[in-house]
Structure formats: C-alpha cells, structure tokens
C-alpha positions as CSV (number, residue, x, y, z in Angstrom):
1,M,-115.2,43.6,45.0
2,R,-112.6,45.9,43.5
3,I,-109.5,44.6,42.2
4,A,-106.6,46.6,40.3
5,F,-104.4,45.0,38.0
6,H,-100.3,46.2,37.3
7,S,-98.7,45.6,34.7
8,T,-95.2,45.3,34.0
9,M,-94.9,45.9,30.5
10,E,-92.4,48.6,29.7
11,G,-90.2,48.0,26.9
12,Y,-93.7,48.2,24.2
13,A,-96.7,49.7,24.6
14,W,-98.3,46.4,24.2
15,G,-97.8,42.7,23.9
16,G,-99.1,39.3,24.0
17,S,-98.2,39.3,28.3
18,E,-101.0,41.8,28.6
19,E,-103.5,39.9,26.7
20,L,-104.9,37.7,30.2
21,W,-104.8,40.2,32.2
22,S,-106.9,42.4,30.2
23,R,-109.7,40.4,28.9
24,A,-109.9,39.3,32.6
25,A,-110.8,43.1,33.1
26,L,-113.1,43.6,30.5
27,R,-115.1,40.0,32.4
28,L,-115.0,41.2,35.6
29,R,-116.4,44.8,34.6
30,E,-118.9,42.8,32.5
31,Q,-119.8,41.4,36.3
32,G,-119.7,44.6,38.2
33,V,-116.5,44.5,39.5
34,E,-114.7,47.8,40.0
35,V,-111.8,47.1,38.3
36,H,-108.8,49.6,38.1
37,A,-105.5,49.0,35.7
38,S,-102.1,50.4,35.9
39,V,-99.7,50.6,32.4
40,K,-97.4,52.9,31.4
41,A,-98.1,55.6,29.7
42,W,-97.5,55.6,26.1
43,P,-98.1,58.5,23.5
44,Q,-100.9,56.4,21.5
45,V,-103.5,54.5,23.6
46,P,-103.4,50.6,22.5
47,R,-106.5,49.7,21.2
48,M,-107.2,47.1,23.7
49,L,-105.9,49.9,26.6
50,Q,-108.6,51.9,25.1
51,Q,-111.6,49.5,25.0
52,L,-110.6,48.7,29.0
53,I,-111.2,52.6,29.3
54,D,-114.7,52.6,27.5
55,A,-115.8,49.5,29.5
56,G,-115.3,51.5,32.8
57,V,-112.2,50.1,33.9
58,V,-110.1,53.5,36.0
59,V,-106.8,53.3,34.0
60,H,-103.7,54.6,35.5
61,R,-101.1,55.2,33.0
62,R,-98.2,55.9,35.0
63,R,-95.3,58.0,33.8
64,P,-91.9,57.2,35.7
65,V,-89.6,60.3,35.9
66,N,-86.9,58.2,37.6
67,N,-85.2,54.7,36.9
68,R,-85.5,52.0,39.7
69,F,-81.7,52.4,40.4
70,Y,-82.0,56.2,40.6
71,M,-85.6,55.7,43.1
72,R,-83.2,53.3,45.2
73,V,-80.2,56.0,45.6
74,L,-83.2,58.5,46.4
75,R,-84.5,56.2,48.8
76,R,-81.4,55.5,50.7
77,R,-80.5,59.0,51.0
78,G,-83.8,59.6,52.6
79,W,-84.5,61.9,49.8
80,I,-87.8,60.3,48.9
81,S,-89.9,57.3,51.2
82,R,-91.2,54.7,48.5
83,D,-92.2,54.3,44.8
84,P,-95.0,56.9,44.0
85,E,-97.2,53.4,42.7
86,L,-97.1,51.9,45.9
87,D,-98.8,55.4,47.1
88,R,-101.1,54.9,44.9
89,L,-101.8,51.5,45.7
90,R,-102.4,51.9,49.6
91,A,-104.8,54.8,48.9
92,L,-106.7,52.6,46.6
93,A,-106.8,49.7,48.9
94,P,-108.0,46.5,46.2
95,D,-109.0,43.7,47.4
96,L,-106.9,42.4,45.1
97,L,-103.8,43.6,43.1
98,V,-103.1,41.4,40.3
99,V,-99.5,42.0,38.8
100,S,-98.6,41.1,35.5
101,L,-95.5,39.9,35.4
102,G,-93.3,40.0,31.8
103,S,-91.0,37.4,33.5
104,N,-90.4,36.0,36.7
105,F,-87.7,38.2,37.9
106,E,-89.5,41.4,37.8
107,A,-91.2,44.7,40.1
108,R,-89.7,43.3,43.0
109,E,-89.8,45.8,45.3
110,L,-92.9,46.7,44.7
111,I,-94.4,43.2,44.9
112,A,-92.2,43.4,48.3
113,A,-93.7,46.9,50.0
114,C,-97.0,45.5,49.0
115,R,-96.4,42.6,50.7
116,I,-95.3,44.6,53.7
117,A,-98.2,46.6,53.8
118,G,-100.0,43.8,54.1
119,M,-101.6,44.0,50.7
120,R,-103.3,41.0,49.1
121,Y,-101.9,40.5,45.5
122,A,-101.6,37.9,43.1
123,L,-98.7,37.5,40.6
124,V,-99.2,36.4,36.7
125,N,-96.2,34.9,35.2
126,Q,-95.6,35.1,31.8
127,A,-92.5,33.8,31.1
128,V,-89.9,32.2,33.2
129,Q,-86.1,33.4,32.4
130,D,-83.3,31.3,33.2
131,V,-80.3,33.0,31.8
132,W,-80.5,35.2,34.4
133,S,-80.2,34.7,37.7
134,P,-80.4,37.7,40.8
135,T,-78.3,37.4,43.7
136,D,-79.2,35.4,47.4
137,A,-80.4,38.6,49.1
138,A,-82.9,39.3,45.9
139,K,-83.7,35.7,45.6
140,T,-84.8,35.5,49.1
141,E,-87.1,38.6,48.4
142,H,-88.4,37.2,45.7
143,R,-89.5,33.6,47.4
144,E,-91.4,36.0,50.0
145,N,-93.0,37.6,47.4
146,Y,-94.3,34.3,45.6
147,E,-94.9,32.6,48.7
148,Q,-96.8,34.7,50.1
149,A,-98.7,35.9,47.1
150,T,-102.8,35.1,47.4
151,A,-101.7,33.0,44.3
152,C,-99.7,32.8,41.9
153,F,-100.5,32.2,37.8
154,C,-97.8,30.2,35.5
155,L,-98.9,29.5,32.2
156,A,-97.1,26.0,32.0
157,Q,-96.1,23.3,34.2
158,S,-92.9,23.5,32.9
159,N,-92.8,27.3,33.9
160,L,-94.0,26.4,37.7
161,R,-91.0,23.6,37.7
162,S,-88.3,26.7,36.9
163,L,-89.9,28.6,39.1
164,Q,-89.7,26.2,42.1
165,R,-86.1,25.2,41.2
166,Q,-85.4,29.0,40.8
167,L,-86.8,29.9,44.4
168,A,-86.4,26.5,45.9
169,S,-89.4,26.6,46.9
170,P,-92.5,24.7,46.3
171,L,-95.5,27.3,46.2
172,S,-97.8,25.5,47.1
173,N,-99.8,28.7,46.1
174,A,-99.1,28.2,42.7
175,R,-102.2,27.4,39.7
176,I,-101.5,27.2,35.9
177,V,-103.5,29.5,34.0
178,R,-103.7,29.4,30.0
179,N,-103.3,32.4,27.7
180,P,-106.3,33.7,25.6
181,F,-106.1,33.5,22.0
182,N,-106.6,35.9,18.6
183,V,-108.2,32.8,16.6
184,P,-111.8,31.3,16.8
185,Y,-111.7,28.5,19.2
186,D,-113.6,26.6,16.1
187,A,-111.5,27.8,13.9
188,R,-110.4,25.2,10.5
189,P,-108.7,27.5,7.6
190,P,-108.6,24.8,4.7
191,W,-105.0,23.1,4.2
192,P,-102.8,25.0,1.5
193,A,-103.3,24.0,-2.2
194,D,-100.5,22.4,-3.7
195,D,-98.4,24.7,-5.7
196,G,-95.0,23.0,-5.2
197,I,-94.3,25.7,-2.4
198,V,-93.6,24.7,0.9
199,R,-94.4,27.8,3.4
200,L,-93.3,28.4,7.0
201,A,-94.9,30.7,9.3
202,V,-92.2,32.5,11.5
203,V,-94.5,34.4,13.9
204,G,-93.9,36.5,16.9
205,R,-92.1,39.5,18.0
206,L,-88.8,40.3,15.7
207,E,-87.0,40.7,18.7
208,P,-84.0,37.8,18.8
209,Y,-83.3,38.2,22.7
210,S,-86.6,36.0,23.1
211,K,-87.4,34.6,20.0
212,A,-84.0,33.6,18.8
213,Q,-84.5,34.2,14.6
214,D,-81.0,34.7,14.7
215,L,-80.6,31.3,15.8
216,L,-82.9,30.3,12.7
217,L,-81.7,32.5,10.2
218,E,-78.2,30.9,10.8
219,A,-79.6,27.7,10.6
220,L,-81.2,28.3,7.3
221,A,-77.6,29.5,6.0
222,G,-77.1,25.8,4.9
223,E,-77.0,25.6,0.4
224,K,-79.8,22.7,1.3
225,W,-82.1,25.3,2.8
226,R,-81.5,27.3,-0.6
227,Q,-81.8,24.8,-2.9
228,R,-85.3,23.1,-1.2
229,P,-88.8,24.8,-2.7
230,V,-89.4,26.1,1.0
231,Q,-90.1,29.5,2.5
232,F,-90.0,30.5,5.9
233,L,-91.9,33.7,5.9
234,F,-91.5,36.2,9.2
235,Y,-94.9,37.6,10.6
236,G,-94.3,40.6,13.3
237,D,-92.8,43.6,14.3
238,G,-90.0,44.7,16.9
239,P,-86.9,46.6,16.6
240,L,-84.4,44.4,15.5
241,K,-86.7,44.0,12.6
242,G,-83.8,46.3,10.1
243,Y,-81.0,44.0,11.9
244,L,-82.7,40.8,11.1
245,R,-82.8,41.8,7.2
246,D,-79.3,42.6,7.6
247,L,-78.5,38.8,9.3
248,A,-80.5,36.9,6.4
249,R,-78.3,39.1,3.9
250,H,-75.0,38.3,5.3
251,Y,-76.0,34.3,5.7
252,G,-77.1,34.4,2.3
253,V,-80.7,33.2,3.0
254,T,-83.0,34.2,0.1
255,N,-85.5,32.2,1.2
256,A,-86.3,34.5,4.5
257,I,-89.1,37.0,3.7
258,F,-90.0,39.5,6.0
259,A,-94.1,39.6,5.0
260,G,-94.9,42.3,8.5
261,T,-97.7,41.8,10.6
262,V,-101.2,40.2,10.1
263,D,-104.5,40.6,11.6
264,D,-106.4,37.9,9.9
265,I,-104.9,34.7,11.6
266,P,-106.8,32.1,10.5
267,Q,-106.5,33.2,6.9
268,L,-102.7,33.8,7.5
269,W,-102.6,29.4,8.4
270,S,-105.2,28.8,5.0
271,R,-101.7,29.9,2.9
272,H,-99.0,28.4,5.1
273,H,-98.0,24.4,6.1
274,A,-96.5,24.9,9.9
275,L,-95.1,27.1,12.3
276,V,-91.6,27.7,13.1
277,L,-90.9,28.9,16.5
278,T,-87.5,29.1,18.1
279,S,-87.3,30.7,21.2
280,R,-84.9,31.3,24.2
281,I,-87.7,32.5,26.4
282,E,-91.4,31.4,26.1
283,G,-94.5,30.9,28.7
284,M,-97.1,28.9,26.8
285,S,-96.5,30.9,22.8
286,L,-99.9,31.9,21.4
287,A,-98.6,32.3,17.7
288,A,-98.0,27.7,18.8
289,I,-101.8,27.9,20.1
290,E,-103.0,29.6,17.4
291,A,-101.2,27.5,15.1
292,M,-102.6,24.7,16.8
293,L,-106.1,25.9,16.7
294,C,-105.9,26.3,13.2
295,A,-104.5,22.5,12.8
296,R,-100.9,23.2,11.6
297,P,-97.9,21.5,13.4
298,C,-95.4,23.6,15.0
299,I,-91.6,23.0,14.8
300,V,-90.5,24.5,17.8
301,T,-87.7,24.2,20.7
302,Q,-87.3,22.8,23.9
303,V,-88.4,26.1,25.9
304,A,-91.1,26.7,28.6
305,G,-94.8,25.3,27.6
306,C,-93.8,25.4,24.0
307,E,-92.3,21.7,24.4
308,G,-94.3,18.6,25.9
309,E,-97.5,20.0,27.5
310,L,-98.3,21.6,24.0
311,V,-96.0,20.6,21.5
312,Q,-95.4,16.9,20.8
313,D,-92.3,15.9,19.3
314,G,-92.9,13.2,16.0
315,L,-96.9,13.7,17.0
316,T,-98.3,17.1,16.5
317,G,-94.6,18.5,15.5
318,F,-91.0,18.8,15.6
319,V,-88.9,20.0,19.3
320,A,-85.2,21.1,18.5
321,A,-83.8,19.9,22.0
322,A,-82.1,23.7,23.1
323,P,-82.4,26.9,21.0
324,T,-79.5,26.5,19.0
325,A,-78.7,26.7,15.6
326,A,-77.7,23.0,15.5
327,L,-80.6,21.3,16.7
328,I,-82.9,24.1,14.9
329,D,-81.2,22.8,12.1
330,D,-81.8,19.0,12.9
331,A,-85.5,20.0,14.4
332,L,-86.3,21.3,10.5
333,E,-84.3,18.3,8.8
334,R,-86.5,16.1,10.6
335,A,-89.7,18.2,10.1
336,W,-88.8,18.0,6.4
337,A,-88.3,14.4,6.1
338,Q,-91.6,13.9,7.1
339,R,-93.8,16.4,5.5
340,G,-96.0,14.1,3.9
341,R,-97.4,13.8,7.7
342,W,-98.1,17.6,8.6
343,E,-101.4,17.8,7.6
344,E,-102.3,15.3,9.8
345,M,-100.3,15.6,12.4
346,G,-102.1,19.7,12.2
347,R,-105.0,17.5,12.7
348,R,-103.5,15.9,15.7
349,A,-102.4,18.9,16.6
350,A,-105.7,20.6,16.8
351,Q,-107.6,17.9,18.5
352,H,-104.6,18.4,21.5
353,V,-104.4,21.5,22.3
354,R,-108.1,21.7,23.3
355,T,-107.4,19.5,25.9
356,I,-105.1,21.7,27.4
357,I,-106.5,24.9,26.6
358,P,-110.0,26.5,27.6
359,R,-112.5,27.8,24.9
360,D,-112.2,31.3,27.2
361,P,-109.1,31.1,29.4
362,A,-109.6,34.9,30.3
363,A,-113.3,33.7,31.8
364,E,-112.3,31.2,33.6
365,F,-108.9,33.3,35.3
366,A,-111.2,36.2,35.9
367,A,-113.4,34.0,37.9
368,S,-110.3,32.7,39.7
369,L,-109.6,35.6,40.8
370,V,-113.4,36.3,42.1
371,E,-112.6,33.2,43.8
372,L,-109.4,34.6,45.7
373,V,-111.3,37.3,46.9
374,S,-114.5,35.7,48.0
375,T,-112.2,32.8,49.9
376,A,-110.1,35.2,51.7
377,D,-112.8,37.8,52.8
378,R,-114.4,34.3,54.2
379,D,-111.5,33.4,56.3
380,A,-111.3,36.7,57.5
381,R,-114.6,36.5,58.6
382,A,-114.0,33.3,60.7
383,S,-110.5,34.3,62.0
384,A,-112.3,37.4,63.4
C-alpha cells in the first residue's frame, strides 16, 4: 500500500495544521505502509519533518519557482502543460493522495488535476474561512473537488456545516477527524497557587489575521483591566510579534506580557488559570484542547469548533458571540465575575474534552486512510 501526503502549508516551516498528517504518516510507517510526503522546502528542516525522514517516509521538499498566477499564465500561453507536482504524483501513482489544506479553498487546480487524472484522493480541511469566498466558477470546481474525493475530513461539525453552506453541497463523503495534541492525555497539572494575581494564557501563533490578538488588546484598553490584578501572557511566535507589542503600548495595556514559546505545556498550565483564544479563524484549536485536557476553562470566540462542540458557555468556559473587541470584553467580564468557579469549570472541561477527543487521534486517522484504500480496492475488484 502506498499513501502520499501533500501539505499546502507554505507560509511557515511548520504549524499546528501539520501535526495530524505527519503523525498519521508515522503510524502508517509503523504498520509497514509505504509513505511519501510533499512539503515546501525551507532552509531548515523542521524537527517533525526530520522524524518522518528518519522513520522512512520519502519526503519531497518542493521548491516552487513560480507563483500560481504565473503558472496559470504560462499554461494559457501553452509554454507548460501542467503543474510539476502533478507530474510527480502521476509518476508516483499512490493508492491514496491525502491533501492537507490549511484552509478550505487552497490547491484547487492541483486537486482538480488529480481528480481529472482519476487519482484517488482525500482532503483534510484544517480550518474553514468565511472571510473569503471564490467566484462562482471557482466554487463549482471546489465543489467537484470535494464531492469526488474518496473522503473529505473536517475537524469539527461546525467546520463541516460551514463548508456545506459555502459549497451548497451535502458532502456525503465527509468525516470528522480530530487533531493530535502536545500534552499527555492524562495530564493533571496542579491548580496555580494563590498569590493574588490571575494569570490568563493567550496561546497561539502571533498572527492577528487568524488569531485576532489585536481585538483582544483593543478589548483590554479599558481602564478596568489595568486596575485589576490580572495578567495576560501571550505565548507563541509569529510574523507580527513586533506589531502586537506596539499595539499593546498604543492601547496602554501594561498587563500584556509577551512570554515567548514554551515546550512543556502542562508546566505552563500549572502557572495559569484559564486560556484566552480570540480567533477569527479556527478549525479545532489545539490550544483549547490542551488547556481543557489540563483542566483549565477557556475564554473563546464563537468560531468553528471552539464553541459549542468544545467549549460550552458558562459550563467549561465563556464564549464571545463573535470576534469583536466589544464582545470579547463582554466574555472576559462574565468570566471575571465568575472567577471563583474557574477551578470547578476546569474540572468539567477536562471531563468534557475527553468525551470528544480520542487518546490517539493520529492513529485513528491512519486507520481511516487504510480503510479507505482497502474499501476502494475491494469495490474496484467487485466491479471488474
């Protein structure tokens, strides 16, 4: 059995969207499956990518010479016939191509070419963006790409509902899959000692376009948050770290602390009382899953899997009705008024998250991919 992964992530060397396919690739290698992976070439090889190479995954580090617009121009003029990545995939002839999408409307042309070539493929949608929508013609091609996939995977029911609405399709081939996480499944960090300071962790890539830390800082500009014994500690890195520091100074938010990155997540949660996640765009947040596994409540925006399915307002956390500064401030205010309940809410969050997140999501995803190939092979033999 030969399974190939194609990651569309090109803005960063690695990120949370890469964890599912890469860990599933490792599980497949453990079972003796031949695994290939295509990722953008970066000067440095990310640690997880090196693990894949060491495990025997054949990694293709593609080096795009031309952007997609330029490639389309060349094809229209007849100077090239197709995407070089398609030629590589056709020669590879995998039993299943798994395309990991950072958002719902990526890699349309490559997927369409694979579909037209008769290649079996599955799509993994890491986040559904409602802030951008393609033209009717492009949307029709996206719909065909999704509908004719062997399977399309979403991280949450709310992601799937949004995708069905955007494509005007029931997507009968859709499945729900969960992302893996970076804490022990049975993590139980102690509740922070009471020193009079409430510490809220803001965990995520420092990129306001998706994570909306700019809206959080605007919400914290009010005098009441400067007067309260509370700190907002921003954990993570990203291209707009300097901008967010400047914005905190602009708003006079003196209790916003940029604390860098950490590897020991349970240790982080032994020092913090709750998570703040004010995203504009999400799939199923790893930061929220990890916080809840560590028995911490979450203050989130009503975006994708963060609301309802994962965080229940007033029970396991607090939900801002939309990613706006005013509504984020409202959610924070409600949380502050009930901070005496946070430890109890955290225990409830720990119980709830384990009802929807399996112990080893990557192993379950790997098993689903093997089942897809086996079922397709069986059906092909039956129809021969």
